[in-house]
N, C-alpha and C positions, 0 to 999 in steps of 0.2 A: 328416384334409384335410393336403396339400403342407405342405413351409415356405413361408412368402413371404417379403420381405423386408418390415423393422418400420419401414420409413421410404420417404420418399417417392422416388422412379426417382431413379437419375443422383447419388440425397446417398450420401454416405461415412457406411455406422451411426455411429458413434461420434463422427462430426464434427454431427452433429443432437441439439439438447438434448433429452433425454429428456421435457420436459413437450410437447414439438415435434411426437413420436414418438405418444403420447398422441393428442393432436390429430387425427394425420392418421390413425391406426388406427379411431379415431371415425369421422372422417369418410366412411372408404371405405368404411364400414357404411352411410352416410346417416343417423346417428344423433347426435342433439342430446346437449348436457352434458345436460340434463336426464335424457333418456331413460337417457345413463349411468349417472346418479347414481341414480337408481330402481332399476337394474336390479341398482346394484353395494350401497345402501343407505349411500349418502354425499348431502350436500347439493349442489347444485348451483355453490355458493360455493367447495366443498373440489375440485371437478372442477376449475373454476375453475381454483383455486389451483394445483393440481396440473401442468394445462397450461400456464399462465403458468410456473412453476418455482418460484414460490413456497419450494414445498414439496414433496419427494419422499417418496410414499407408503411406507407399509409394506409386510412382504413380502406380509400379508397382504391388504391390499387393492391390492397389484401381482396377485394370483392371482385376486382378485374381479374386476378391471378386465379382466384378459385373459379370465377366463371368460364374462362377460356381451357382450365382443368375438367369442368363439366362435375364441378362438387356441389355437393346436398346442400340445402338451408343449413340442417345440421354440423354438417362439417364446415358450410363458412363461420360458420357459428364458433364454431371452435377454433380454427384458426382465425377468424379476429377477435378471440381471446386473447389467444397464443402473441399475437402478433405484442395486444396489452403490453402482457405478461413482462415480454421480452423488453418494449418500451421504456417500461416504468424502472427493469433493473438495470437500462443502462443508463439513466438517469440517476440511481443512488448510486451506482459504481463507475467510477471511472480507472482506468488503466494509464499510467505516466509512464514513458520510458523516454529517453532522447540524456542531451550532454546533463551530466553531472550537477554542472555549473548555472543551469538554465534550474534546475530542478529544488536549488537550493535557495531559487529565488519564490518559485512557486510556492515551495512550502512556507517561507516567509510571508507571503500573503496570504495564506489559512491560519495561518500563527498570530500576526499583526492582529486582526480580529477574533480572538478567542481571550478568555478572561480564566478559563479551569485549561491546563493541559493536565493529561495524567500521559507518563511515558514509561513503556516497559522495552529493557533493552537485554538480548542475551548473551549478546559476542564482544560488542565494544560499547566504547562510552555512549551515549546519546548524543547529537552534532549539536545540541544547545550544551552543552558542559564542557567539548573539547576545547584545549587550544589550541592554537595557531600550529604547532610543531606537533601534536597531537592528531589534528585535520588535515596537514599538510602528508605525514605519513599514509594517513586513509589513502589519500583521493593519488598520490604517488604510486601507493602499491593495485589500484583499482588499474590504473591508469595501466601499467606493467602488463597487468593481466587483459589488458587488450580492449580493457572499457572504452563509452565514448565520455573523458572529462569536462571535454570542451574542441571548436574546431579550430577556435581561436590563438594564435599567438600564446604562451605561457597560459594554457588551460589550467593547472594544479594551482596555478597561485591563484586566479582567478576564482576556481569555485572556495578554495581558502577564503578569500577574502567574502565571498558569498556566504559562506556559511560565517564566519567571524557578525556579521552586517544580522544577520538573523538574531545572535545574542543581544542586540538590544532589545528586545522585547523582555527579557531579565530585568533590566533598571527600571521596570512600568507596575511598581506596586497596586496596583488598579487590577495586576493578573494574578494569579497562583500559578506555581509548576512543582509538579511532583514530578519525581524519578525513580524508578524503582529497576534494582536488576543485582542478579547474583553478582557473589563477593568473585568469581571466577575474573570477572572482567576485568578486576583491577590486576589480576596475572596474567592477561596477554600483553605482551611487550610489543607495544604498536610500533615506537619508536626508543631512540639512545635514551639509556638510563636514567642520565639527569633531564632528558625532555618528560620521560614519568616520573620524575620527582617531582618535577613543574606543577605536572599534569595531578598528580595524589593534590599539591597544595589548593590549586586553584576551586579543585571540589571541596577545600575543606573551606577556602573563603564563600564559595556560594554558597554551602551548607549555610553559613551564619545570615542569610537575607532573608528577610522573615517576611517572604512571597517565594520563597524554596525550600523545598521539602526532598532531601536523599536519603532513599533509603538501601539500606543494603542486605541481600540476604547470606546473613554471615554461611563461611561454608560447610560449618559441622549441619546445618538446617537440611532436611528432603524437600525439593522443591515439590510445591504442591500442584504444579502446571507445569510442560516442560515448552512454552512457547518458542518458533524456529526462527521467528520474526519479529524484529522491532516492530513497537505498533505506537500509537500517539492519540489520546480520546481529547477532542476539543472541544467544550462544552459537552460532551455525550448528544453532541450534532452530527460531526463526523467523527469516523476513526481511519489515520495515514499507518499504512501497513505494510514496511518498509523492507522489501524482498533484496536478491543481491544485483538484478540487471533494471531495475520496476520499484515505483509504488506506486500504492493504490491508494483509492480517497474513497470509501463508502460513506451513505447515507441511511442503510439500508437498518431500519431497528433493528432486523436480527443479529446483522453485526454485531451491531452500537450496544446491542442486550449482554452479548455475546462475548466480546471484547471487556466490557466493563465487568460482567462477573469471574472473568479470570485476572483482570489486574487488582478487583478488591482481595481473591485469593492471594495473587503476589504479594501482594502490600499489604498484608495479614499477617504474612512472616518477615517482613525486613527489618531493619532498627533502622533508627534515623540520628543515634548518638553514635555516629560515623567514627570518630578519633581515630579509637583503639583499634580500629580493620583499618585505617589510614596509615597509624605508625607502623602496623605489623608489615605493609605492602612498602612501604619507605626505607624500615631495614634490610626489604630483600634489593630491593633500587641500589641502595647505599654499596650494599655488596659485591654489584656488579660493574659498580665505575670501576 
């Protein structure tokens, strides 16, 4: 039979998720998931997981599906290529969601094996820079908003403890840390003024460490790029992208190159002599006492 598009008309082939392609082909044959499962030798649940994208089928399973759907050799080969590409993407990029305290431990494991860390944060201070009170306010706010900080008793305390444990990496002078943020991060009153003052002093102390660089983009500077998420480049081998409800780890060369370019553009706008900026915000918080 002549080769035909592997997915719905008017859809670009590569833009359609692999599982949806399988589902579209099955429906085009007026076949139920159960019928396809029987022909392929899989369970209906396995077919469902393939079609929803929960799993990527192995090459022999793809061939069996193609045969059951009466696809041509050319269509089968294209389907195999799509499966390989999808599996590669899944290997390079992972989405992590769950309890925030557990996420802190996962991040710590990644950071522990990193020599050079380059992080940008647009809204609040990066976790490695936070005092315990600042971190407690962050996690308490998330818990009140309905996020899962942890299932155990005293989940906020455990999340704060996990975040503080992450900061032990800063004491390893075989590692280098570069943090960049807009000045507006310091204007966000995350906790009580007295604790914000402690946080500003903590930044001053950390900035004096030989392996730590803190760059602040002054408020009068028009920012070159406006990322909406916190991200952290680890040895240019992996990038952590921190969303509100999840964080993503990617080893994709495309993602690494993109985030590296963005970081360099932002770093170029930042100043590392930050005492004057810290003093300005210290005066603001003193006035609030």
